[in-house]
SEKOLTOR-279652 format. One record per atom (N, C-alpha, C): residue in one letter; x, y, z. Coordinates in steps of 0.1 Angstrom, whole numbers, plus 5000, padded with zeros to 4 digits. Example, Ala and Ser with C-alpha at 12.3 -4.5 7.8 and 13.67 -1.06 7.14 Angstrom:
# residues 2
A513249435078;A512349555078;A513249675078;S512849785071;S513749895071;S512950005079;
This chain:
# residues 580
M500849885000;M500050005000;M500950135000;T500350244995;T501050374996;T500450455007;A501350495016;A500850565028;A500550715024;R499450765029;R499150905027;R498750975040;S498550905051;S498150965063;S498650875075;L498550925087;L498850845099;L497950715099;A496750725096;A495850615096;A496350505086;D496850545074;D497450455065;D498650385070;L499450465077;L500650405083;L500350315094;W499350345102;W498950255113;W498450115107;K497750125096;K497350005089;K498449925084;L499449995078;L500649935073;L501449855084;I501549915095;I502249855107;I501449725110;A500149735112;A499349615115;A499449505105;D499449545092;D499549445082;D500849375080;N501949445084;N503249385083;N503649285093;G502849275104;G503049175114;G504449145119;R504949025116;R506248985121;R507449025113;K507249105102;K508349155095;K509149255103;E510449245102;E511349335110;E511249485104;V511049575113;V511049715110;V512349785114;F512949745125;F514149795130;F515149685133;V516349685128;V517449595131;V518549685136;F518749685149;F519749775156;F520749685163;S521949675157;S523049595163;S522449455166;E522449415179;E522049285183;E520549275186;R519849385184;R518349385188;R517549425176;R516349365176;R515449385165;R514049405170;L513249475162;L511849495165;L510949475152;T509949395154;T509049365143;T507949475142;Y507249475131;Y506149575130;Y505049545141;A504849415144;A503949385154;A504449435168;G505749425170;G506249475183;G506149625183;L506349695172;L506149845172;L504749875175;L503849805169;L502349835172;L502149825187;D502649725194;D502449715208;D503149825216;R504349865211;R505049975218;R504250105216;V503750135204;V502950255202;V501750265211;R501050145212;R499850145220;R500250165235;A501350115239;A501850135253;A502150275256;F502750345246;F503050485248;F501750575248;A500750535241;A499450605241;A498950605255;G499050495262;G498550485276;G499450565285;A500750575282;A501750645290;A501450795289;F501150845277;F500750985275;F499551025283;D498550925283;D497350955291;D497750965306;S498650875310;S499050875324;S499751005328;A500451065319;A501151185322;A500351315319;M499051285315;M498051395312;M498551475300;V499151415290;V499651475278;V498551465268;N498151575262;N497051585252;N497551605238;E496651585228;E496951615214;E497451765213;G498551785206;G499051915204;G500051955214;D500151885226;D501151925236;D502551885231;R503451965235;R504851935232;R505551855243;V506251755239;V506951665249;V508351645245;I509251665255;I510751645253;I510951495252;I511651445241;I511951305240;I513451285237;S514051195245;S515451175243;S515851045250;S516850975244;S517250845250;S518650805244;K519450735251;K520650675246;K520450545240;D519150495242;D518750365237;D518050395224;D518650355212;D518050395199;D516650345198;L516350215202;L515050165200;L513950235209;A514350265221;A513450345230;A513250485224;Y514250545219;Y514150675213;Y513250675201;V513450585192;V512650585179;V511250555182;T510950455190;T509550415193;T508850525200;A509450605209;A508850715216;A508450825206;V509350855197;V509050965187;V507950925178;I507950805173;I506950755164;I505550745171;A505550695184;A504350695191;A503750825194;A504550925197;A504051065199;A503451115186;M504051095174;M503451135162;M502151075159;F501950945162;F500750875159;F499650925169;G500050975180;G499051025190;G498751165189;G499351235179;G499151385178;G499951465188;V500751395196;V501551465206;V502851515198;V503351625201;V504451685193;V505751655200;P506551565194;P507851535200;P508851645198;V509451695208;V510551795207;V511851705209;V512451675197;V513551575197;V514851645201;V515451595211;V516751645216;V517751535217;S519051575216;S520151475218;S520351445233;P520651315236;P520851285250;P522051355256;D522951415248;D524151485254;D523851635255;T522651675254;T522251815255;T522551865269;T523151985270;T523552035283;T522252075291;N522452095304;N521252125312;N520752265308;D521552365306;D521052495303;D520352495289;R520952435279;R520252425266;R518952355267;L518952245274;L517652165276;L516552245282;R516952315292;R515952395299;R515452515290;S516352575282;S515852675273;S514952625263;I515252505258;I514352445248;I513052405254;A513052355266;A511752315272;A510952445275;R511552555278;R510852675281;R510252735268;A511052735257;A510652785244;A509452705239;A509552565240;A508552485235;A507252475244;E507452525256;E506352505266;E506052355268;A507052285271;A506952135271;A506052095283;S505151995280;S504151955290;S504751835298;A505751765292;A506251645299;A507651615293;I508351525299;I509551465293;I509551315294;F509851255282;F509851105281;F511351075277;A512151025286;A513551005284;A514150905293;D515450875292;D516050785301;D515950835315;K515950755325;K515850795339;K517050885343;S518250845338;S519450915341;S519351065336;L518751075324;L518551215318;L517551295326;I516451225329;I515451295337;I516051345350;D516851265357;D517451305369;D518451425367;T519151415356;T520251515353;T519551655350;W518551645341;W517951775336;W517051835346;G516351765354;G515551815365;G514451915361;L513751885350;L512651965346;L511451955356;Q510852065358;Q509652055367;Q508352035359;V508351915352;V507251875345;V507051725347;P505951665344;P505751515345;P506851445337;A507451345342;A508551275336;A508251125336;V508551055324;V508350915323;V509650855317;A510150755324;A511450685320;A511050595308;I511750595297;I511450515286;I512550405283;D513750425290;D514750315288;D514350185294;V514550085287;V514149945292;V515249875299;P515049825311;P516149755317;P516549635309;A517849605309;A518449505300;A517749365303;S517449345315;S516849215319;S515449195313;E514749315309;E513449305303;E513349315288;R514449335282;R514449355267;R514149235260;T513049235253;T512649115244;T512249185231;W513249215222;W512949295211;W512549205199;F512249085201;F511748995190;F510248975191;G509548945180;G508148915181;G507349045185;K506449025194;K505549145198;K506249225209;S507349185215;S508049265224;S507249315236;A506449225241;A505549265252;A506249315264;A507349245268;A508149285279;A508749425278;A509149455265;A509749595263;A508649705264;A507349665262;A506349775263;A505849785277;S506149685286;S505449675299;S506049775309;N507149835306;N507749925316;N507150065316;L506150085307;L505450215307;L504250215315;P503850335321;P502650345329;P501450355320;G500250335326;G499050365319;G498450235312;E497350255306;E496650145300;E496850155284;P497450055278;P497650065264;P496350085256;R496450155245;R495250175236;R495750215222;D494850215212;D495250255199;D495450405198;P496350455190;P496650595189;P495550665182;R495450795183;R494350875176;R494550895161;C495750895157;C496150915143;C495451035137;P495651155142;P495051275136;P495351295122;A494351355114;A494451355100;A494851495094;D494851595102;D495151735098;D496551745093;P496851775080;P498251785075;P498951905081;D498252005086;D498952115092;D499252095107;G498851985112;G499351955126;G500751925127;L501451955138;L502851935139;L503251785140;A504251745132;A504851615134;A505951615144;Y506751715145;Y507851725155;Y508451865154;I509251905164;I509952025164;I511451995167;L512352055159;L513752045162;L514252185165;F515052195175;F515652325178;F517152325173;T517452425165;T518752425158;T519752515163;S519452605172;S520452695177;S520052745190;G520952825197;G520652875210;G521152785221;T521652845232;T522152765243;T521352795256;T521352915261;T520652945273;T519453045270;S519353095258;S518253195255;S517953185240;E516653205237;E516153215224;E516553105214;P516452975218;P516752875208;P515752885196;T516152845184;T515352855172;T514652715170;G513352715170;G512552595168;G512152585153;V512252465148;V511852435134;V510652345135;P509452395133;P508252305135;P507952245121;V507952115120;V507652035108;V506251975109;T505452015100;T504051965100;T503951815094;R502851755096;R502651625090;R502751635075;G502151745070;G502151765055;G503651775050;N504451855057;N505851875053;N506551735053;L506351665064;L507051535066;L506651435055;F505351425053;F504951325043;F505351355029;A505351485026;A505851535013;A507251495010;N508151515020;N509551485018;N509851335018;L509051265027;L509251115027;L508951055013;A507851105007;A507451054994;A508551084983;T509151204984;T510151244974;T511451154976;I511851144989;I513151074991;I512950924987;A511750864991;A511550724987;A511550714972;S511050804964;S511050794950;S512450814944;V513150914949;V514550944944;V515450824947;L515450774959;L516350664963;L515850524959;G514650514954;G514150384950;G513850294962;V513350354973;V513050274985;V511550224984;D511450094987;D510150034987;D510049934999;A509049854999;A508849755010;A509949655011;K510649625001;K511749525001;K513049585005;S513149715007;S514349785010;S514849765024;R516149765026;R516749755039;R517849875040;I517449975047;I518150105047;I519150105058;F520450115054;F521550125064;F521750275067;N521250315079;N521450455082;N521750465097;D523050495100;D523550495114;D523850635119;M523150735113;M523350875116;M522650905129;I522951015135;I522451055148;I520951075147;L520151015156;L518751015156;L518151155160;S518851235167;S518351365171;S518451465160;H519051425148;H519151515137;H518251465126;A517751555117;A516751515108;A517151395099;D518351405094;D518751295084;D518751155091;G519151155104;G519151025111;G517750965113;M516851055118;M515451005121;M514550995108;V514651105100;V513751105088;V514150995078;Q515450995074;Q515850905063;Q516150765068;G515850735081;G515950605086;G514650545091;P514350555104;P513050505109;P511850555102;L511750685100;L510450735094;L510350695079;L511450695072;L511350645058;L511050495057;S511450425067;S511150275067;S509650255069;L509050335078;L507650325081;L506850365069;W507250475062;W506550525051;W506450425039;T507450345038;T507550245027;T507250105031;G507150075044;G507049935048;G508449865048;A509549945048;A510849885047;A511449855060;T512749825061;T513449795073;T514649885074;V514849945086;V516050025088;V517049955096;L518349965092;L519449895098;L520449995105;R520849965118;R521850045125;R522749955132;A524049985132;A525149895136;A525949955148;G525350045156;G525950095168;G526850215166;G526850275154;G527650395152;G529050365147;V529550455138;V530850435132;V531950495141;S533050435142;S534250485148;S535450425141;L536650485141;L537750435133;L538250295138;P538350275151;P538750145156;P537950025151;R536650055149;R535749945145;R535249975131;L535950045123;L535550085109;L535249955101;E536249865101;E536049745093;E534849665097;E534649645111;E533549575116;E532249645112;W532249775112;W531049855109;W530649845094;L531749855085;L531449835071;L531049695067;N531649595074;N531249455071;N529849435075;S529349505085;S527949485089;S526949525078;V527349615069;V526549655057;V526149525049;R527149445047;R526949325039;R526149225048;A526649205060;A525949105069;A524449135071;M524149265071;M522749295074;M521849295061;G522549275049;G521849275037;G521249405032;A522049515034;A521549645030;A521249665015;T520249735012;T519949774998;T520349924996;H520350005007;H520750145006;H521650175018;F522650265015;F523650295025;F523750455025;L523450515037;L523350655038;L524250705049;T525150805046;T525950865057;T526351005053;V527151075060;V527551215058;V528951215052;P529251335045;P530551345039;P531751315047;T531751355060;T532851325069;T533151175070;V532151095071;V532350955072;V532750895058;W532350955047;W532850915034;W534350935033;T534751055039;T536151085039;T536950975047;M536450935059;M537050835067;M537150705060;I536050665053;I536050545045;I537150545034;D537150665027;D538050675016;D539550665021;R539850715033;R541250725038;R541650595045;Y540750535052;Y541150425062;Y540550285059;A539450275051;A538950145048;A539950055041;S540049935044;S541049845039;S540649765026;H539349755024;H538849665013;H537849745004;D537549684993;D536649754983;D535349674981;D535049574989;D533849494987;D532749504997;Y532749615005;Y531749625016;Y530349635010;F530249704998;F528949724992;F528649634980;D529449524979;D529349434968;D528249334970;L527049394970;L525849314971;L524949334959;P524349234954;P523549244942;P522249334945;D521749334957;D520549414960;D520949554965;L522149584968;L522549724972;L522549814960;V521549904959;V521349974947;V521850124948;C522050174960;C522350314961;C523250344973;L524250424971;L525050484982;L524550634983;G524450684995;G523950824996;G524850905005;S524951035002;S525651135011;S524651245014;V524551285026;V523551385031;V524151485040;A523451595042;A523751695053;A524751795048;A525551775038;A526451875032;A526851835018;R527351935010;R527751904997;R528951814997;L528951704989;L530051614988;L531051664977;D532351674981;D533351724972;D533451624960;E533551684948;E533451604936;E534651504935;P535851534938;P536951434937;P536651314946;L536151344958;L535851234968;L534651154962;W533651214956;W532551154950;W533051054939;D533951104931;D534551024920;D535250894925;R536050914936;R536750804941;R535850704947;I534750744954;I533850654960;I533250564949;E532750624939;E532050554928;E532950454921;R534150504918;R535150414911;R535550294920;R535750324933;R536250224942;R535250114945;F534050154947;F532950064952;F532050024941;G532150084929;G531350044918;G529850054920;K529350154928;K527950174930;K527650324928;P526450354923;P526150504921;P525850564934;L526250694935;L526050774947;L525150894944;I524250914953;I523351034952;I523651124964;N523851254961;N524151354971;N522851434973;Q522451454985;Q521251534988;Q521651664995;Y520951774991;Y521051904997;Y519751945004;G519851985016;G518652035023;G519052095036;L518052145043;L518252205056;L517152145066;T517252175078;T516252135088;T514852195084;E514952305078;E513652375073;E513052305061;T513752215054;T513152145043;T512852005047;V512751975060;V512551835066;V513851765065;A514251725053;A515551655052;A516251715039;S515651685027;S516351725015;S515451795005;A516051874996;A515251944986;A515851934972;L517151934971;L517851914958;L518651784958;Y518751724946;Y519351594945;Y520251594933;A521451534935;A522451514924;A522951374923;G523151324911;G523651194909;G523451144895;A523851024892;A523750974878;A522450914874;R521350964880;R520050904876;R519251014869;D518250974861;D517451064853;D516751164862;G516851284858;G516051394866;G516851454877;L518051404880;L518851454891;L519951554886;G520451634894;G521451734891;G522751664888;V523751734882;V524951674878;V525951664890;K526851574890;K527851554900;K528651684903;G528851714916;G529651834920;G528751954923;T527451944919;T526552054922;T525752004934;I524852104939;I523952054950;I522751994944;G522651994931;G521551914925;G520452004919;K519351924915;K518151994911;K517051974921;P516052074922;P514952054931;P514051944926;I513551864935;I512551764932;I511351784941;D510251794934;D508951814942;D508851934950;C509752034946;C509652164953;C510152264942;D510052394945;D510452494936;D511752564941;A512652604932;A513852684936;A513952794926;M514552904931;M514853024923;M515953094930;V516653184922;V517753264927;V517253404930;G517453444943;G516953574947;G518053684947;D517953784954;D518953894954;D520253844959;G521353884952;G522653844956;G522953704953;G522153634945;G522453494941;G521953394952;E521153444962;E520753354972;E519653254967;L519853124971;L518953024968;L517653034976;L516453044969;L515153044976;L514452914973;L513752864983;L512952744981;L511552764985;R510652684979;R509252684983;R508652554979;G507752494987;G507152364984;G506552294996;G505952184994;G505252115004;G506152065016;N507452045013;N508452005023;N509052115031;V508752245027;V509352355033;V508452415044;I509052435056;I508252485067;I507652625064;A506552665070;A505852795068;A506452905076;G507152865087;G507752965096;G508352895108;Y509052975116;Y509752915128;Y508752915140;W509152845150;W508352825162;W508252965170;R507053025168;R506753145176;R507853245176;N508253275163;N509453365161;N509153455149;P508253555150;P507953635138;P509153715133;A510053755143;A511153835138;A512053755129;R512253625133;R513053535125;R512353505111;D511053495112;D510253465100;D510453585090;A510453705095;A510553825086;A511953825079;L512953775085;L514253765079;L514453645070;A513753535073;A513953405066;A513053385054;F511953465053;F510953435043;F510653565035;T510453555022;T510053665014;T508653695016;A508153805012;A506753845014;A505753745007;D506253684996;D505353584990;D505753444993;G506453425004;G506553285010;G507753205006;W508753254999;W509953184996;W510853185008;F511453065010;F512353055021;F513753085017;R514453175024;R515853225021;R516753125028;T517553045020;T518452945025;T519753005031;G520053125026;G521353185030;G522553135022;D522253045012;D523352985004;D523353054990;I524553094986;I524653164973;I524953054962;V524153064951;V524252954941;V524353024927;K524652944917;K524652984903;K523752874896;P522652914889;P521952824882;P522652784869;L522652654866;L523252604854;L522252574843;P522652574830;P521652544819;P520952414821;N521552314827;N520952184828;N519952174840;G519752284847;G518752284858;G519452264871;S520652224872;S521352214885;S521752344890;Y522052344903;Y522552464910;Y523952444915;E524852534911;E526252524916;E526352604929;F526952544939;F527052614952;F528252704952;L528052834956;L529152924956;L529652964970;G528752964979;G529053004993;G527853035001;R528153085013;R527053115022;R527053265025;D526053335023;D525953475025;D526253515039;K525853435049;K526053465063;K527553455067;S528453405059;S529853385063;S530753475054;K530153575047;K530953655038;K531953745046;I533053775040;I534153855046;I534253985038;M534254105045;M534454235039;M535754285043;S536754275034;S538154315037;S538554435029;G538654545037;G539054675030;G538154715019;G536854685021;G535854715011;G535654615000;F536454505000;F536454404990;F535754284996;L534754234989;L533954114993;L534653994990;I534853905000;I535453774998;I534453675003;R534253574995;R533353464999;R534253345003;P534153305016;P535053205021;P535053075013;D533853035008;D533752905001;D534552904988;E534753024982;E535553034970;E537052994974;I537553044985;I538853004990;I538952854993;D537952805000;D537952665004;D537852574992;E537052614982;E536952524970;E538352524963;A539052634963;A540352634956;A541352544964;M541352564977;M542352484986;M542052334985;M540752304984;M540452154983;M540952084971;R541452164961;R542052104949;R543452044952;H544052084963;H545352034967;H545151884971;P545951794966;P545751654968;P545951614983;L546651694991;L546851655005;L545751715014;V544951805009;V543951875017;V542651795017;T542151755029;T540851685030;T539751775036;G540151895040;G539151985045;G539652125046;S538852225043;S539252365043;S538152455049;C538452545058;C537452635064;C538052765065;T537452865059;T537953005059;T536953095067;V537553175075;V536753265084;V537353405083;G536653505087;G537153635088;G537653665102;I538853725104;I539353765117;I539553915116;S539453985128;S539554125129;S540954175125;D541054285118;D542254345114;D542154495116;P543154565122;P543054705124;P543054795112;D543554745101;D543654825089;D542554785079;F542254665078;F541254615068;F539854575073;E539654595086;E538454555093;E538454405095;E538554335084;E538554185084;E539554135074;V540254025077;V541053955067;V540653805067;A540853745056;A540553605055;A541653515061;A541253415069;A542153325075;A541653185072;T542453085069;T542052955065;T542752845073;A541952755078;A542452635084;A542352515075;L543452455072;L543452335063;L543552205071;E542752115067;E542851975073;E543751895063;A544951865068;A545851795059;A547051735067;T547651635061;T548851575067;T549951585057;G551151625062;G552351635053;G552351755044;L551651855048;L551551985040;L552052095049;S553052175044;S553552285052;S552752405049;V552852505058;V552152635056;V552752705043;A554052695042;A554652765030;A554052705017;E553952565017;E553452505005;E551952535002;A551252545013;A549752585012;A549652725007;T550452815012;T550452955008;T550752964993;E551752904989;E552152904975;E551052854966;F550352744970;F549252684963;F548152784962;A547852854973;A546752954973;A547053074963;R548353114963;R548753214954;R548553184939;R548753054936;R548553004922;R547152994918;H546252974928;H544852944924;H543853044928;L544253154934;L543353264938;L543853394934;E542853494932;E543253624930;E544053684942;P544953774939;P545853824950;P545053864963;R543953944961;R543253994973;R542453884980;K542353764974;K541653654980;K542553554987;V543853564985;V544753474992;V544653505007;P544453405015;P544253425030;P545453485036;R545253585045;R546353645052;R547053555062;R546253455066;R546853355076;R546353215072;I547253125072;I546952985069;I547552895080;I546752805086;I547252705095;I546952565089;V547752475092;V547452335088;V547252255101;V546152185101;V545752105113;V545451965110;G545351875120;G545051745117;G543551725114;A542751805121;A541251795119;A540651925122;L539651955114;L538752075116;L537752035127;P537452125136;P536352095146;P535052095138;R534251995140;R533051975132;R531851945141;G530651985137;G529451955144;G528951815141;D527851775146;D527351635144;D527051595130;A526751695122;A526451675108;A527751675099;G528851705105;G530151705098;G530551835093;K529751945095;K530152075090;K531052145100;P532052215095;P533052285103;P532352385112;K532752395125;K532252495134;K533052625132;L532452725127;L533252845123;L533852915135;G533152925147;G533652985158;G534852915164;A534852775164;A535952695169;A537152715159;V536852715146;V537952735137;V538652865139;R537852975141;R538453105143;R539353105156;E538853035166;E539653025178;E540952955176;M540952845168;M542152775164;M543152855157;I542652935148;I543553025140;I544153125149;L543353195158;L543953295166;L544953235176;A544553115182;A545453055191;A546753005185;A546752975172;A547952925166;A549053025165;A548653155166;A549653265165;A550453275178;T549953225189;T550653235202;T551053095208;T550752995201;T551052855206;T552552835206;A553052775217;A554452745219;A554752625209;A556052605208;A556552495199;A555952365204;P555552275195;P554952145199;P555852065208;V555251985217;V555951905226;V556551785219;N557651725224;N558351625218;N557951485224;K557651485237;K557451355243;K556151295238;A556151165235;A554951105229;A553751115238;Q553851095251;Q552651105259;Q552051245260;E552951345262;E552551475262;E551851515249;L552451475238;L551851505225;L550451445224;V550251315227;V548951255226;V547951315236;F548351335248;F547451395258;F546951535254;A547951615249;A547551745244;A546551735233;A546751645224;A545851635212;A544451585217;A544451495227;A543251435233;A542451545240;A543151635248;A542551735255;A541851835246;A542451865234;A541951955225;A540751895217;S540851765214;S539751695207;S538551675215;F538751645228;F537651605237;F537251725246;R537951835245;R537651945254;R537651915268;C538751855273;C538951815286;C540351855292;D540451845305;D541751875311;D542751765309;P543951795303;P544951685301;P545351625314;V545251695325;V545551635338;V544751515342;S543451505336;S542551405339;S542751275331;L543751285321;L543951175312;L544951075317;Q544750945313;Q545750845316;Q545950755304;R546950675304;R547250585293;R546050495291;S545350455301;S544250365300;S542950435296;T542950565295;T541650635291;T541150595278;G539850565277;G539250525264;G537950585263;P537150545252;P535850615249;P534850605261;H534950495269;H533950485280;H534250585291;D535450645291;D535950725302;D535650875299;I535350915287;I535151045283;I533851065276;E532951155281;E531651165275;E531751215260;G532751295257;G532751355244;G533551265234;W533951145238;W534751065229;W533750985220;D533451035208;D532550975199;D533250955186;S532550905176;S533250875163;S533950995157;F533251115157;F533851225151;F535051285159;S534951285172;S536051335180;S537251235179;H536951115177;H538051015176;H538851045163;I538051075152;I538751115140;I539551245142;N539051335150;N539751455153;N541051435160;L540951335170;L542151295178;L543251245169;I542951155160;I543951095151;I544551205142;F543751295136;F544251405128;F545151495136;A544651525148;A545451615157;A546851565160;I546851435163;I548151365166;I549051375154;E548451345142;E549251345130;E549751485127;D548951585130;D549351725128;D550551765137;A550451725150;A551551755159;A552751675156;L552651555151;L553751475148;L554451505135;G553551555126;G554151595113;G554151475103;Q553451365106;Q553451255097;Q552151165100;S551851085091;S550650995092;S550950885101;L549850845108;L549850725117;L549550595108;P550250485111;P549850365103;P548450325105;A547750305094;A546250285094;A545950155102;A546750045100;A546549925107;A546649935122;R547550015127;R547750025141;R546650125147;V546350225139;V545350325144;V543950245146;A543650155137;A542350085138;A542250005151;A543349965157;A543349895170;A543549985182;A543750115180;A543950205191;A542650245198;D542350175208;D541050195215;D541250275229;R542550315231;R542750395243;R544050475241;L544250575249;L545350675247;L546650605247;G546850505256;G548150445257;G548650385244;R547650335236;R548050265223;R548550375213;F547850495214;F548350605206;F549750645210;V550050645223;V551350685228;V552350585223;D552050455223;D552950355218;D553250375203;I552250415195;I552450435181;I553450555179;V553150665186;V553950785185;V555450755189;E555550685200;E556950645205;E557750575194;D557050475187;D557750395177;D558150485165;L557250575162;L557550665150;L558650765153;Q558850795166;Q559850895170;Q561250835171;K561250705171;K562550635173;K563450655162;
């Protein structure tokens, strides 16, 4: 069947019975089990006196608990405010205040930490009670209230969820996505990627971000497919993680450009996606660099589709790849099922069923972000091409005005990315007494000197666009979606001017790199310190650690040894051997 409403989706769940909907590492949930879990949550919402339209904070470190809580809220007309389990106390409270949250459904440990003065229900399931096969009755039994069928409201203008994209202690920006927005984008993504009831979508992205939730669990529900998750990617377990794509029988593999870079640099084999039923590789959340795109397709022999979108477009709006109707490689693609045009200054404007109508109770932001006739201002500067694709030129919000001369940082970054040793480039403006601002660039590279990088910039850029300052680092600081954090990059560049000469001792070098990567005190680190000892040690910060060590050392670490480095002491051993 083709879903068109929550009622259609509820029938699809009931009809699919014992077919698997979620396969997460060692745990699985059938459609019948999901039906039981949704019914249990409906009773729990009643118990917490949560009504249709109320906003509820939802978060969990348990992927299955997280996903089923969000889905159950949507079916009941309750509005999930989806937040990451590592959200700080201040930010969580500001989000709850802005959303006027009626309750929190989260892990007990998070409930205790955040301390919101609203009704709270623990959704994490004790390990002894987890029975994620079949109907999963034990997994549903930890919730209070009397299970019942959800209401499945039909109004397309009702809210499906809210994501807050900025703000820490004041004025966070809420992106309210309606059921109409969500369903429109799900239909488009399913069509572009060729997802149907037989598909098995490998999507291990963060669930608190749109691409993780929408293009995984929600896309699987929309099509009657199965979503696969393997516990998250990290360099030490990269081979195990990639091998799980084959073991799980994936038909679609979706991830972000940063992970594609890691696969390109460190994966040992070429057959991870060598499955007859695997029809599509995907890159989301940021524009994929064209040389990397070429290498991926040549190496793995599968077509790749790059998606462009923002939280305000649900997930994606423009698509590029070697399929009919899509944009050409290297661009951000063509709009599918929505409209695009170029506004003042070359800014990309979007309008369509998948585009939100406005921000959460923020008319001032709406006035800046939308034209009078309803077009959404993306803030991205583009150039329309004759074939209907849009070439990405830069972001208006990050422009640099230097001595009255306009510099677009992305133009510098695109030029520097042509260097074969550069895997990342981020240009920012820094204050200058004579020019107001000057361009400064941080390059992610190994084995490249500042002098060589400067000479390369001079050959590929106009004289006034050559950065006044260039630093070479092991890794750029990035957010969850893999995009560079401009503020953190600026701080790196400014700090580099006053940093003392790098230390020589292996342990000092590694601990200093770890402290910078994980934002912790080096005094707290030991040789035995590993991912379980540091809250911020995740897949992306692990990559940052490796690049930071390589940068300080001035040479690459052996890939085979890096893959087995699961604690700081092993990195110290590697560095000591290289320094001999």
